[in-house]
C-alpha positions as CSV (number, residue, x, y, z in Angstrom):
1,X,-10.9,-1.1,7.5
2,X,-12.8,-2.1,4.4
3,X,-13.4,-5.5,5.8
4,X,-14.5,-4.2,9.2
5,X,-16.9,-1.9,7.5
6,X,-18.5,-4.9,5.6
7,X,-18.9,-6.8,8.8
8,X,-20.6,-3.7,10.4
9,X,-22.9,-3.5,7.4
10,X,-23.8,-7.2,7.8
11,X,-24.7,-6.9,11.4
12,X,-26.7,-3.7,10.7
13,X,-28.6,-5.6,8.1
14,X,-29.3,-8.5,10.4
15,X,-30.6,-6.1,13.1
16,X,-32.8,-4.4,10.5
17,X,-34.3,-7.7,9.4
18,X,-34.9,-8.9,12.9
19,X,-36.7,-5.6,13.6
20,X,-39.0,-6.1,10.6
21,X,-39.8,-9.7,11.7
22,X,-40.6,-8.6,15.3
23,X,-42.8,-5.7,14.0
24,X,-44.8,-8.0,11.8
25,X,-45.3,-10.5,14.5
26,X,-46.5,-7.7,16.9
27,X,-49.0,-6.6,14.2
28,X,-50.3,-10.2,13.7
29,X,-50.8,-10.6,17.5
30,X,-52.7,-7.3,17.7
31,X,-54.9,-7.9,14.7
32,X,-56.5,-11.4,14.9
33,X,-59.0,-12.5,12.2
34,X,-62.6,-11.7,12.9
35,X,-64.4,-12.7,9.7
36,X,-62.3,-15.7,8.7
37,X,-63.9,-18.1,6.2
38,X,-61.9,-21.3,6.6
39,X,-62.2,-22.5,3.0
40,X,-61.3,-19.1,1.6
41,X,-58.4,-18.6,4.0
42,X,-56.8,-22.0,3.4
43,X,-57.2,-21.9,-0.4
44,X,-55.7,-18.4,-0.4
45,X,-52.7,-19.5,1.7
46,X,-52.1,-22.5,-0.7
47,X,-52.4,-20.4,-3.9
48,X,-50.1,-17.7,-2.5
49,X,-47.5,-20.3,-1.6
50,X,-47.7,-22.0,-5.0
51,X,-47.2,-18.7,-6.8
52,X,-44.2,-17.9,-4.6
53,X,-42.5,-21.2,-5.6
54,X,-42.6,-20.3,-9.3
55,X,-41.4,-16.6,-9.4
56,X,-40.1,-14.4,-12.2
57,X,-36.4,-13.9,-11.6
58,X,-35.0,-10.4,-12.0
59,X,-31.3,-9.5,-11.5
60,X,-31.7,-8.6,-7.8
61,X,-35.3,-9.5,-6.9
62,X,-38.1,-12.1,-7.5
63,X,-41.5,-11.0,-8.8
64,X,-44.5,-13.3,-8.8
65,X,-48.3,-12.9,-9.3
66,X,-49.2,-14.0,-5.8
67,X,-50.3,-10.4,-5.4
68,X,-53.5,-11.3,-7.3
69,X,-54.5,-13.5,-4.4
70,X,-53.2,-11.0,-1.9
71,X,-55.4,-8.1,-3.1
72,X,-58.3,-10.5,-3.6
73,X,-58.1,-11.3,0.1
74,X,-57.8,-7.6,0.8
75,X,-61.1,-6.9,-1.0
76,X,-63.0,-9.8,0.5
77,X,-62.0,-10.1,4.2
78,X,-61.1,-7.9,7.2
79,X,-57.7,-6.5,8.0
80,X,-56.7,-9.2,10.5
81,X,-57.7,-12.1,8.2
82,X,-55.8,-10.4,5.2
83,X,-52.6,-10.1,7.3
84,X,-52.7,-13.6,8.6
85,X,-53.5,-15.3,5.3
86,X,-50.8,-13.4,3.5
87,X,-48.3,-14.0,6.3
88,X,-49.0,-17.8,6.3
89,X,-49.0,-18.0,2.5
90,X,-45.5,-16.3,2.4
91,X,-44.3,-18.5,5.2
92,X,-45.4,-21.8,3.5
93,X,-43.9,-20.7,0.2
94,X,-40.6,-19.8,2.0
95,X,-40.5,-23.2,3.7
96,X,-40.9,-24.9,0.4
97,X,-37.9,-23.0,-0.9
98,X,-35.8,-23.2,2.2
99,X,-33.0,-25.1,0.5
100,X,-32.7,-22.3,-2.1
101,X,-32.5,-19.2,0.1
102,X,-31.2,-18.0,3.5
103,X,-33.0,-19.3,6.6
104,X,-33.8,-15.7,7.7
105,X,-35.7,-15.1,4.4
106,X,-38.3,-17.6,5.5
107,X,-39.5,-15.1,8.2
108,X,-38.3,-11.9,6.5
109,X,-40.5,-12.2,3.3
110,X,-43.7,-12.6,5.3
111,X,-42.7,-9.5,7.4
112,X,-42.1,-7.5,4.2
113,X,-45.7,-8.5,3.1
114,X,-47.5,-7.7,6.4
115,X,-45.9,-4.3,7.1
116,X,-46.7,-2.7,3.6
117,X,-50.2,-4.2,3.7
118,X,-50.8,-2.7,7.2
119,X,-49.5,0.6,6.0
120,X,-51.8,0.5,3.0
121,X,-54.8,-0.1,5.3
122,X,-53.9,2.9,7.5
123,X,-53.6,5.2,4.4
124,X,-56.9,3.8,3.0
125,X,-58.8,4.4,6.3
126,X,-57.5,8.0,6.4
127,X,-58.5,8.6,2.8
128,X,-61.9,7.0,3.4
129,X,-62.5,9.2,6.5
130,X,-61.5,12.3,4.7
131,X,-63.1,12.0,1.2
132,X,-65.2,8.8,0.9
133,X,-68.1,9.4,3.3
134,X,-70.4,8.8,0.4
135,X,-70.1,6.9,-2.9
136,X,-71.0,3.7,-4.7
137,X,-69.6,0.3,-3.6
138,X,-67.6,0.0,-6.9
139,X,-65.9,3.4,-6.2
140,X,-65.1,2.4,-2.7
141,X,-63.6,-0.9,-3.8
142,X,-61.6,0.8,-6.5
143,X,-60.2,3.4,-4.1
144,X,-59.4,0.7,-1.6
145,X,-57.6,-1.5,-4.1
146,X,-55.5,1.3,-5.6
147,X,-54.7,2.9,-2.3
148,X,-53.6,-0.2,-0.5
149,X,-51.9,-1.5,-3.7
150,X,-50.0,1.8,-4.3
151,X,-48.8,2.1,-0.7
152,X,-47.8,-1.6,-0.7
153,X,-45.8,-1.1,-3.9
154,X,-43.8,1.8,-2.5
155,X,-43.2,0.5,1.0
156,X,-42.4,-3.0,-0.1
157,X,-39.7,-1.8,-2.5
158,X,-38.3,0.6,0.0
159,X,-38.0,-2.1,2.7
160,X,-36.4,-4.6,0.4
161,X,-33.8,-2.3,-1.1
162,X,-33.0,-0.8,2.2
163,X,-32.4,-4.3,3.5
164,X,-30.1,-5.1,0.5
165,X,-28.1,-2.0,1.1
166,X,-27.7,-2.5,4.9
167,X,-26.7,-6.2,4.4
168,X,-24.4,-5.8,1.4
169,X,-23.4,-2.2,1.3
170,X,-24.6,-2.3,-2.3
171,X,-27.4,-0.4,-3.9
172,X,-28.0,-0.2,-7.7
173,X,-30.3,2.5,-8.8
174,X,-30.6,0.7,-12.1
175,X,-31.7,-2.5,-10.4
176,X,-34.2,-0.6,-8.3
177,X,-35.9,1.0,-11.3
178,X,-35.7,-2.3,-13.2
179,X,-37.5,-4.1,-10.4
180,X,-40.0,-1.3,-9.9
181,X,-40.7,-1.2,-13.7
182,X,-41.4,-5.0,-13.7
183,X,-43.5,-4.8,-10.5
184,X,-45.5,-1.9,-12.2
185,X,-46.1,-4.1,-15.2
186,X,-47.2,-7.0,-12.9
187,X,-49.7,-4.6,-11.1
188,X,-51.4,-3.9,-14.4
189,X,-52.4,-7.6,-14.4
190,X,-52.9,-7.9,-10.7
191,X,-55.5,-5.2,-10.1
192,X,-58.0,-6.4,-12.9
193,X,-57.6,-10.1,-11.9
194,X,-58.1,-9.3,-8.2
195,X,-61.2,-7.2,-9.0
196,X,-62.5,-10.0,-11.3
197,X,-62.1,-12.5,-8.4
198,X,-64.1,-10.2,-6.1
199,X,-66.9,-9.9,-8.6
200,X,-67.1,-13.7,-9.1
201,X,-67.2,-14.3,-5.3
202,X,-70.8,-13.1,-5.2
203,X,-71.8,-15.8,-7.7
204,X,-69.5,-18.8,-6.8
205,X,-68.0,-18.0,-3.5
206,X,-64.5,-19.1,-2.6
207,X,-64.3,-21.0,-5.9
208,X,-63.5,-17.6,-7.4
209,X,-59.9,-18.1,-6.2
210,X,-59.6,-21.3,-8.3
211,X,-61.1,-19.5,-11.4
212,X,-58.7,-16.6,-11.3
213,X,-55.8,-19.0,-10.6
214,X,-56.0,-20.0,-14.3
215,X,-55.4,-16.6,-15.9
216,X,-52.7,-16.0,-13.1
217,X,-50.8,-19.0,-14.3
218,X,-51.1,-17.9,-18.0
219,X,-50.0,-14.4,-17.3
220,X,-47.1,-15.6,-15.1
221,X,-46.0,-17.8,-17.9
222,X,-46.2,-14.9,-20.4
223,X,-44.3,-12.6,-18.1
224,X,-41.6,-15.3,-17.5
225,X,-41.3,-15.9,-21.3
226,X,-41.1,-12.1,-21.9
227,X,-38.4,-11.7,-19.3
228,X,-36.4,-14.5,-20.8
229,X,-36.8,-13.1,-24.3
230,X,-35.8,-9.7,-23.1
231,X,-32.7,-11.2,-21.5
232,X,-31.9,-13.1,-24.7
233,X,-32.3,-9.9,-26.8
234,X,-29.9,-8.1,-24.5
235,X,-27.4,-10.9,-25.0
236,X,-27.9,-10.9,-28.8
237,X,-27.6,-7.1,-29.0
238,X,-24.3,-7.2,-27.2
239,X,-23.1,-10.2,-29.2
240,X,-24.0,-8.4,-32.5
241,X,-21.8,-5.5,-31.5
242,X,-19.0,-7.9,-30.5
243,X,-19.2,-10.0,-33.6
244,X,-17.0,-7.6,-35.5
245,X,-14.6,-7.0,-32.6
246,X,-11.1,-8.4,-32.8
247,X,-9.8,-7.4,-29.4
248,X,-10.1,-10.4,-27.1
249,X,-9.8,-8.2,-24.0
250,X,-12.7,-6.1,-25.1
251,X,-14.9,-9.1,-25.8
252,X,-14.3,-10.6,-22.4
253,X,-14.7,-7.2,-20.6
254,X,-18.1,-6.5,-22.3
255,X,-19.3,-10.1,-21.5
256,X,-18.2,-9.5,-17.9
257,X,-20.2,-6.3,-17.6
258,X,-23.3,-7.9,-19.1
259,X,-23.1,-10.9,-16.8
260,X,-22.9,-8.5,-13.8
261,X,-25.9,-6.6,-15.0
262,X,-28.0,-9.8,-15.6
263,X,-27.4,-11.0,-12.0
264,X,-26.8,-7.8,-10.1
265,X,-23.7,-9.3,-8.6
266,X,-22.0,-7.2,-5.9
267,X,-18.6,-8.6,-6.7
268,X,-17.0,-9.7,-10.0
269,X,-13.7,-10.4,-11.7
270,X,-12.7,-11.4,-15.1
271,X,-10.0,-14.1,-15.2
272,X,-7.9,-14.3,-18.4
273,X,-6.2,-17.6,-19.1
274,X,-2.4,-17.1,-19.5
275,X,-0.1,-19.2,-21.8
276,X,1.3,-21.1,-18.7
277,X,-2.2,-22.1,-17.6
278,X,-2.6,-19.6,-14.7
279,X,-5.2,-16.8,-14.5
280,X,-4.7,-13.0,-14.5
281,X,-7.6,-11.2,-12.8
282,X,-9.2,-7.9,-13.7
283,X,-12.0,-6.4,-11.5
284,X,-14.9,-4.2,-12.7
285,X,-12.8,-1.1,-12.3
286,X,-10.0,-2.4,-14.5
287,X,-7.6,-3.1,-11.6
288,X,-5.3,-6.1,-11.9
289,X,-5.6,-8.6,-9.0
290,X,-3.4,-11.5,-8.0
291,X,-5.3,-14.7,-8.0
292,X,-3.6,-17.9,-6.8
293,X,-4.4,-21.3,-8.3
294,X,-7.6,-22.7,-6.9
295,X,-9.4,-26.1,-7.3
296,X,-12.7,-24.4,-8.1
297,X,-11.2,-22.4,-10.9
298,X,-9.7,-25.5,-12.5
299,X,-13.0,-27.3,-11.9
300,X,-15.0,-24.6,-13.7
301,X,-12.4,-24.4,-16.5
302,X,-12.4,-28.2,-16.9
303,X,-16.1,-28.9,-16.8
304,X,-17.0,-26.4,-19.6
305,X,-20.2,-25.5,-17.7
306,X,-21.5,-22.8,-15.4
307,X,-20.6,-23.7,-11.8
308,X,-23.0,-22.4,-9.1
309,X,-22.0,-22.3,-5.4
310,X,-25.0,-21.4,-3.2
311,X,-22.9,-21.1,0.0
312,X,-19.1,-20.7,-0.1
313,X,-18.5,-20.0,3.6
314,X,-16.9,-23.4,4.1
315,X,-14.7,-23.0,1.0
316,X,-11.3,-21.5,0.9
317,X,-11.6,-17.9,-0.6
318,X,-11.3,-17.9,-4.3
319,X,-10.7,-14.2,-4.8
320,X,-8.6,-12.4,-2.1
321,X,-10.6,-9.8,-0.1
322,X,-14.0,-11.1,-1.1
323,X,-16.6,-11.6,1.7
324,X,-19.3,-13.1,-0.6
325,X,-21.4,-16.1,0.5
326,X,-22.6,-17.3,-3.0
327,X,-20.7,-17.4,-6.3
328,X,-21.1,-18.4,-9.9
329,X,-18.2,-19.3,-12.2
330,X,-18.8,-18.8,-15.9
331,X,-16.2,-20.2,-18.3
332,X,-15.7,-18.4,-21.6
333,X,-14.9,-21.3,-23.8
334,X,-14.2,-22.1,-27.5
335,X,-14.2,-25.4,-29.3
336,X,-10.8,-26.3,-28.1
337,X,-9.8,-24.1,-25.1
338,X,-11.0,-22.0,-22.2
339,X,-10.2,-18.3,-22.9
340,X,-11.2,-17.1,-19.4
341,X,-13.5,-17.2,-16.5
342,X,-16.1,-14.7,-15.1
343,X,-16.4,-15.1,-11.4
344,X,-19.5,-13.3,-9.8
345,X,-20.3,-13.1,-6.1
346,X,-23.2,-11.9,-3.8
347,X,-23.0,-11.2,-0.1
348,X,-26.0,-13.5,0.7
349,X,-26.2,-17.2,0.3
350,X,-28.2,-18.6,-2.7
351,X,-27.8,-15.3,-4.5
352,X,-27.9,-16.9,-8.0
353,X,-31.1,-18.8,-9.0
354,X,-31.6,-21.2,-11.8
355,X,-32.9,-18.5,-14.1
356,X,-29.7,-16.6,-13.6
357,X,-27.7,-19.7,-14.5
358,X,-29.8,-20.3,-17.7
359,X,-29.2,-16.7,-18.8
360,X,-25.5,-17.0,-18.1
361,X,-25.4,-20.3,-20.0
362,X,-27.0,-18.7,-23.0
363,X,-24.6,-15.8,-22.8
364,X,-21.6,-18.1,-22.6
365,X,-22.8,-20.1,-25.6
366,X,-23.2,-17.0,-27.8
367,X,-19.9,-15.5,-26.7
368,X,-18.1,-18.8,-27.3
369,X,-19.0,-18.5,-31.0
370,X,-17.5,-15.0,-31.1
371,X,-14.4,-16.2,-29.3
372,X,-13.9,-19.1,-31.7
373,X,-14.2,-16.8,-34.7
374,X,-11.9,-14.3,-33.0
375,X,-9.4,-17.0,-32.2
376,X,-9.4,-18.2,-35.8
377,X,-8.8,-14.6,-37.1
378,X,-6.0,-14.2,-34.6
379,X,-4.4,-17.4,-35.8
380,X,-4.7,-16.2,-39.4
381,X,-3.2,-12.8,-38.5
382,X,-0.4,-14.5,-36.6
383,X,0.3,-16.8,-39.5
384,X,0.4,-13.8,-41.9
385,X,3.2,-12.1,-39.8
386,X,5.0,-15.2,-38.6
387,X,7.8,-17.1,-40.3
388,X,6.6,-20.7,-40.3
389,X,10.1,-22.3,-39.9
390,X,11.4,-20.3,-36.9
391,X,8.1,-18.9,-35.3
392,X,9.6,-15.4,-35.4
393,X,8.0,-12.5,-37.1
394,X,8.5,-12.5,-40.9
395,X,10.3,-9.8,-42.9
396,X,7.0,-8.1,-44.0
397,X,6.0,-7.5,-40.4
398,X,9.5,-6.4,-39.7
399,X,9.4,-3.7,-42.4
400,X,6.0,-2.5,-41.1
401,X,7.3,-2.3,-37.5
402,X,10.6,-0.6,-38.6
403,X,8.6,2.2,-40.4
404,X,6.2,2.6,-37.5
405,X,8.8,2.5,-34.7
406,X,11.1,4.8,-36.6
407,X,8.4,7.5,-36.9
408,X,7.5,7.1,-33.2
409,X,11.2,7.3,-32.1
410,X,11.7,10.5,-34.2
411,X,8.5,12.1,-32.8
412,X,9.3,11.2,-29.2
413,X,13.1,11.8,-29.4
414,X,13.8,8.2,-28.3
415,X,16.7,6.0,-29.3
416,X,16.1,3.1,-31.7
417,X,18.7,0.5,-32.6
418,X,18.7,-2.2,-35.2
419,X,20.7,-5.4,-35.0
420,X,21.2,-7.6,-38.1
421,X,22.9,-11.0,-37.5
422,X,23.8,-13.6,-40.0
423,X,24.8,-17.3,-39.5
424,X,28.4,-17.6,-40.7
425,X,29.1,-20.1,-43.5
426,X,25.5,-21.3,-43.4
427,X,25.6,-22.5,-47.0
428,X,28.5,-24.8,-46.1
429,X,26.5,-26.4,-43.3
430,X,23.5,-26.8,-45.6
431,X,25.7,-28.6,-48.2
432,X,27.4,-30.8,-45.6
433,X,24.4,-31.9,-43.4
434,X,21.5,-31.2,-45.7
435,X,18.6,-28.7,-45.6
436,X,16.7,-30.6,-42.9
437,X,19.6,-30.1,-40.4
438,X,20.1,-26.5,-41.7
439,X,16.5,-25.7,-40.9
440,X,16.9,-27.1,-37.4
441,X,20.0,-24.8,-37.0
442,X,17.8,-21.9,-38.0
443,X,15.1,-22.9,-35.5
444,X,17.6,-23.3,-32.6
445,X,19.3,-19.9,-33.4
446,X,15.8,-18.3,-33.3
447,X,15.0,-20.0,-30.0
448,X,18.3,-18.9,-28.4
449,X,17.7,-15.3,-29.6
450,X,14.1,-15.3,-28.2
451,X,15.2,-16.6,-24.8
452,X,18.0,-14.0,-24.6
453,X,15.9,-10.9,-25.5
454,X,12.8,-12.1,-23.5
455,X,13.8,-10.3,-20.3
456,X,14.2,-7.0,-22.3
457,X,11.3,-7.5,-24.8
458,X,8.7,-5.6,-22.8
459,X,11.0,-3.0,-21.2
460,X,12.7,-2.0,-24.4
461,X,10.1,-3.1,-26.9
462,X,12.4,-5.6,-28.6
463,X,11.1,-7.2,-31.8
464,X,12.8,-10.3,-33.3
465,X,12.3,-11.3,-36.9
466,X,13.7,-13.6,-39.5
467,X,14.9,-11.2,-42.1
468,X,15.7,-13.6,-44.9
469,X,17.6,-16.8,-45.5
470,X,20.0,-17.1,-42.6
471,X,19.6,-13.5,-41.6
472,X,17.8,-12.3,-38.5
473,X,16.9,-8.8,-37.2
474,X,16.2,-7.3,-33.7
475,X,14.7,-3.9,-33.3
476,X,14.2,-2.0,-30.0
477,X,14.6,1.1,-27.9
478,X,18.3,0.6,-27.2
479,X,21.3,2.9,-27.3
480,X,24.3,1.8,-29.4
481,X,26.1,0.7,-26.3
482,X,23.2,-1.3,-24.9
483,X,22.7,-2.9,-28.3
484,X,26.4,-3.9,-28.4
485,X,26.1,-5.5,-25.0
486,X,23.0,-7.5,-26.1
487,X,24.6,-8.5,-29.4
488,X,27.8,-9.7,-27.7
489,X,25.7,-11.8,-25.3
490,X,23.8,-13.3,-28.3
491,X,27.0,-14.0,-30.1
492,X,28.6,-15.8,-27.2
493,X,25.4,-17.8,-26.5
494,X,25.2,-19.1,-30.0
495,X,28.9,-19.8,-30.1
496,X,28.7,-21.9,-26.9
497,X,25.5,-23.7,-27.9
498,X,25.7,-27.4,-29.0
499,X,23.5,-27.8,-32.0
500,X,22.2,-31.4,-31.9
501,X,19.5,-32.8,-34.2
502,X,18.7,-36.5,-34.3
503,X,22.1,-38.2,-35.1
504,X,23.8,-35.0,-36.2
505,X,25.9,-32.6,-34.0
506,X,26.7,-29.4,-35.9
507,X,29.7,-27.7,-34.4
508,X,31.2,-24.2,-34.6
509,X,28.0,-22.4,-35.4
510,X,28.7,-18.6,-35.1
511,X,27.0,-15.4,-36.1
512,X,28.2,-12.0,-37.3
513,X,26.2,-9.0,-36.0
514,X,25.9,-5.4,-37.3
515,X,24.4,-2.6,-35.3
516,X,23.1,0.9,-36.3
517,X,21.3,3.4,-34.1
518,X,18.9,6.1,-35.2
519,X,20.4,9.2,-33.4
520,X,23.9,8.0,-32.8
521,X,24.4,7.3,-36.5
522,X,22.1,10.0,-37.9
523,X,19.8,7.7,-39.9
524,X,17.3,9.9,-41.7
525,X,14.8,7.2,-42.7
526,X,14.0,3.5,-41.9
527,X,15.8,2.3,-45.1
528,X,18.9,4.3,-44.1
529,X,18.9,2.7,-40.7
530,X,18.7,-0.6,-42.3
531,X,21.4,0.1,-44.8
532,X,23.8,1.3,-42.0
533,X,23.1,-1.9,-40.0
534,X,23.7,-3.9,-43.1
535,X,27.0,-2.1,-43.8
536,X,28.1,-2.8,-40.2
537,X,27.2,-6.5,-40.6
538,X,29.0,-7.1,-43.9
539,X,32.0,-4.8,-43.8
540,X,32.5,-4.5,-40.0
541,X,31.8,-8.1,-39.0
542,X,31.8,-10.4,-42.1
543,X,34.8,-8.9,-43.9
544,X,36.8,-8.6,-40.6
545,X,36.7,-12.3,-40.0
546,X,33.2,-13.2,-38.9
547,X,32.0,-14.2,-35.5
548,X,32.1,-10.7,-34.2
549,X,29.9,-7.7,-33.4
550,X,30.3,-4.4,-35.4
551,X,28.8,-1.0,-34.7
552,X,28.2,1.1,-37.8
553,X,31.0,3.4,-38.9
554,X,31.1,5.9,-41.8
555,X,34.1,3.9,-43.1
556,X,31.7,1.2,-44.2
557,X,29.8,3.5,-46.6
558,X,30.0,2.9,-50.4
559,X,32.1,-0.3,-50.2
560,X,29.0,-2.4,-49.5
561,X,27.1,-1.1,-52.5
562,X,29.7,-0.5,-55.2
563,X,31.8,-3.3,-56.6
564,X,35.5,-2.3,-56.4
565,X,36.5,-3.9,-59.7
566,X,33.7,-3.0,-62.1
567,X,32.2,0.1,-60.4
568,X,28.7,-1.5,-60.7
569,X,26.3,-1.9,-57.8
570,X,26.7,-5.0,-55.6
571,X,23.9,-7.5,-55.1
572,X,23.7,-6.4,-51.5
573,X,22.7,-3.0,-52.7
574,X,20.0,-4.6,-54.9
575,X,18.7,-6.5,-51.9
576,X,18.2,-3.3,-49.9
577,X,16.9,-1.4,-52.9
578,X,14.4,-4.0,-54.1
579,X,11.7,-3.1,-51.6
580,X,11.7,0.6,-52.7
581,X,11.7,-0.4,-56.4
582,X,8.6,-2.5,-55.9
583,X,6.8,0.3,-54.0
584,X,7.5,2.9,-56.7
585,X,4.5,3.9,-58.9
586,X,4.6,2.1,-62.2
587,X,7.5,0.0,-61.0
588,X,6.0,-3.4,-61.9
589,X,6.7,-5.6,-63.6
590,X,10.3,-6.0,-62.7
591,X,12.5,-8.2,-65.0
592,X,15.7,-9.7,-63.6
593,X,18.1,-10.7,-66.4
594,X,20.8,-13.0,-65.2
595,X,23.9,-12.8,-67.4
596,X,26.6,-15.4,-67.3
597,X,29.9,-15.0,-69.3
598,X,30.9,-18.3,-71.0
599,X,34.4,-19.7,-70.7
600,X,35.7,-17.3,-68.0
601,X,37.7,-20.2,-66.4
602,X,39.4,-20.9,-69.7
603,X,40.2,-17.1,-70.2
604,X,41.7,-16.9,-66.7
605,X,43.8,-20.1,-67.2
606,X,44.9,-19.1,-70.8
607,X,45.4,-15.4,-70.5
608,X,45.7,-14.8,-66.8
609,X,43.5,-13.2,-64.1
610,X,44.5,-9.7,-65.2
611,X,43.0,-10.4,-68.6
612,X,39.9,-11.9,-66.9
613,X,39.5,-8.8,-64.8
614,X,39.8,-6.6,-67.9
615,X,37.0,-8.7,-69.5
616,X,34.8,-8.1,-66.5
617,X,35.5,-4.3,-66.5
618,X,34.8,-4.2,-70.3
619,X,31.5,-6.1,-69.7
620,X,30.4,-3.5,-67.2
621,X,31.0,-0.7,-69.8
622,X,29.2,-2.7,-72.5
623,X,26.2,-3.2,-70.3
624,X,26.0,0.5,-69.4
625,X,26.1,1.4,-73.0
626,X,23.5,-1.2,-74.0
627,X,20.9,-0.8,-71.3
628,X,18.7,2.2,-70.4
629,X,19.8,4.8,-68.0
630,X,17.3,3.8,-65.3
631,X,18.1,0.1,-65.5
632,X,19.9,-1.2,-62.5
633,X,23.1,-3.2,-63.3
634,X,24.8,-5.3,-60.6
635,X,27.7,-7.6,-60.4
636,X,26.1,-10.7,-59.1
637,X,28.9,-13.2,-58.5
638,X,32.4,-13.5,-60.1
639,X,31.6,-13.6,-63.8
640,X,27.8,-13.2,-63.4
641,X,25.8,-10.0,-63.7
642,X,22.2,-9.1,-62.9
643,X,20.3,-6.4,-64.8
644,X,17.0,-5.1,-63.3
645,X,14.5,-3.5,-65.7
646,X,11.3,-2.0,-64.5
647,X,8.1,-1.4,-66.4
648,X,9.1,-3.2,-69.6
649,X,6.1,-4.9,-71.3
650,X,6.5,-8.6,-71.8
651,X,6.2,-8.2,-75.6
652,X,9.3,-5.9,-75.6
653,X,11.4,-8.1,-73.3
654,X,12.6,-10.5,-76.0
655,X,13.8,-7.5,-78.1
656,X,15.8,-6.2,-75.2
657,X,17.4,-9.7,-74.7
658,X,18.2,-9.9,-78.4
659,X,19.9,-6.5,-78.3
660,X,22.1,-7.7,-75.4
661,X,23.1,-10.9,-77.3
662,X,24.0,-8.9,-80.4
663,X,26.0,-6.4,-78.3
664,X,28.2,-9.2,-76.9
665,X,28.4,-11.1,-80.2
666,X,29.7,-8.0,-82.0
667,X,32.1,-6.8,-79.3
668,X,35.8,-7.7,-79.4
669,X,37.2,-8.0,-75.9
670,X,40.8,-6.7,-75.4
671,X,43.5,-9.3,-74.6
672,X,41.6,-12.2,-76.3
673,X,40.7,-10.5,-79.6
674,X,37.4,-12.3,-79.8
675,X,33.8,-12.1,-78.8
676,X,32.5,-13.9,-75.7
677,X,29.2,-15.8,-75.6
678,X,26.7,-15.1,-72.9
679,X,23.8,-17.0,-71.3
680,X,20.7,-15.0,-70.4
681,X,18.0,-16.1,-68.1
682,X,15.0,-13.9,-67.2
683,X,13.0,-13.9,-64.0
684,X,10.0,-11.6,-63.7
685,X,8.2,-10.2,-60.7
686,X,4.6,-9.1,-61.5
687,X,3.2,-8.6,-57.9
688,X,4.6,-7.3,-54.7
689,X,3.8,-10.5,-52.8
690,X,6.2,-12.4,-55.0
691,X,9.1,-10.6,-53.4
692,X,10.0,-13.2,-50.8
693,X,10.6,-15.8,-53.6
694,X,12.5,-13.7,-56.1
695,X,16.0,-14.6,-54.9
696,X,15.2,-18.3,-54.9
697,X,13.9,-18.1,-58.5
698,X,17.1,-16.2,-59.6
699,X,19.2,-18.8,-57.9
700,X,17.3,-21.5,-59.7
701,X,17.8,-19.8,-63.1
702,X,21.5,-19.5,-62.3
703,X,21.8,-23.2,-61.4
704,X,20.0,-24.1,-64.6
705,X,22.7,-22.3,-66.6
706,X,25.5,-23.9,-64.6
707,X,24.1,-27.4,-65.2
708,X,23.9,-26.9,-68.9
709,X,27.4,-25.5,-69.5
710,X,29.5,-26.5,-66.5
711,X,32.2,-24.4,-65.1
């Protein structure tokens, strides 16, 4: 029905135009010239035609200063001569522009000139008969000029905009007043120049037309320059507002709206370039459209230039449902890529003139600067939240999203599940094949996980991140059962995958996965949800043989965080606690003191493992008695311990270390009746952004001790 209505509108518009043309021809035939001066008439026709060829382009209409010559003719000759001169001048100008407009316009524009002029003459004669029976010649001329000019202004605009509405079913009140405003400004120049020409006629005759042609050309140039400057200012104003915008969608949408306003296009869509190279279309109402691949779209995107199509009737439709006859395609480009296309259409052929194209080209050049800056910022923002090796989100972004999504899930009573998965025996593969192959394994695991959760990423809001080392995390709106199904699919996919890199084939790569759900497992905070998933991973999956999926159970509590031999915290507890320690007020700097007991292998071989365990237990008590109450003491690995001290000035640190050395030097351990030497290495964390590197630095300090003393 919408299409049928458009066709009915088009035929109604054609009928209306034909009626105007026939009415104008009837007036011409019934009003032949009676006082025609050949030189004045032909010069007037030529100047009107030339002025029409160089118009001022507005969004929906063209304005020119040929009205100076029109009203000069009105003041100097009779009605019939004025109608014929203006008709022929418009006709010649239309013929000179016939390749840039519809054929019907060649006859329609003269008709829209003759009919308002005739109406103006009728109103003037009535005014003259009613009120101007006496008066000076100057008064009569002024009344004649303003009466005919005023009626011409009103009738001409009504005829033109009514024709636009009947042909296209499109009427813009904004464009109407914009055109009327410009025409009103033009009339301020037209009336004085026309009267000046009439005054000169008494002295130099028809040459007065040539004299007033000079100021007409100057004023036309100034008007055209002012119109271009005004258009440029509109573009600059919009671009100033967009210069601080970061939303690419908003930048493209605002550019789209401005392009439609500048051209008064009846149709328009914004095409956004998709990652796969296709386009997604959004119309002016924000509705999504399906747009198939089209050669014109690729041509416009490839040529990096505004593409104008004066007549598209012979071209396969670019946008489904459009019945436009002229189009312009404006690519939104950066230095290296096309971000989108703006496609505008008008119902008539040759709807977009060179001035429109120039304005659109200027708009595109300004917006391209904004798009490049926006693209650069987006790249920097992506880099800040992306792990470079795997391309997944990094752990900082994961923490932010965990906090945010946890709050949303609590407020909306939705489920939220967290999956932590860890590559089994990854250190062994790193040592066997080298770190380059190990990095490739991490990349391929990340790629497999991405492909697997892709189908549920939007529906369930799944987020995948590299959590640290060989650990990964997935977070989404899943129940515990759904999360188990997803985790099992992931585990099987990785187990079945053949990891090949260059000449190396890494076999038997598996993962262990731990799951915790917000409501099902009663997590009261983001950190508690994380701890429960971690407990499920290490105690439910790792400790039960690896290559398995484990859902959180209360049986896993405590064992993960408390060492069963010494009663100290485990290093896993420290890993989870570290983030909150850093966030505490006055928590920095943090000092990590790595303590290694010398000769533990000799003690185990000489006195037995029971004695060795007794030494470790005694060490834990010794550390508790030596350190402050708020210092965190962990069993790091076997005979190694880690002490975390917060807010200790650097100048006091050496004193603390000396106190620890003296405590061990003076302590007699049971079973061996002697003191045990210790090696202490300190790693300090002064800023929160050093957190990702802290475990590497601790491991480096540990390796330094091992290389000095051996096993």
